[in-house]
Steps between C-alpha positions, in 0.01 A plus 500: 500500500875544547739330743676784689830311517557374145241675276328169412150575367187285502125540462405228747429600859597268787277686746434838659642629827231548762662818638540825310854618435563866591769746399561856619514737203587867461288730717232718344526828684463423870340159445687170491426285197483121521457261207337166570399203289446127518786326326478166327748217533664319211708186463845588364704204371812640671364650825185295562180663624563873539298822522482692172714808453369854459684764294483775762653315799757242600389138549261436790688474827799712394344842554171662595574814295464571128818551296411868450479556877829318561677704233365823651635397842843419354511829307396697809775331704756619246377859543426524875560327831314186602296661778359761261409223253309312772295809586436599139395155375352375829698178532713361783870583525593132466275461194686776316828310539344173385346664193831665407679164522238340276517775236880530494568126508258332257464126540736284293364383169626195318720591203471294178817305427 
């Protein structure tokens, strides 16, 4: 298991979340695709008890979309207007703006000194 904030790895599990985590993924034809799984929790020495990270999405609570979906939204916004993107990808107008902010401005990472 990997801490999503600092890449700390461990084999010991603190517990399992009782609710499934869900992410919207790229559509398959006319059908929406959702990924869901039960994530485990780990005890990170720096961040305490935290939900494990997954390679296809941002840490739990930051986004409910996979990275691939978010990058598609940002790319589409560079090529067409926001209203067309909302109709094509079936997301809210406000969500498109939030996704673009997340993709263009990645969260700050600590730099080694």
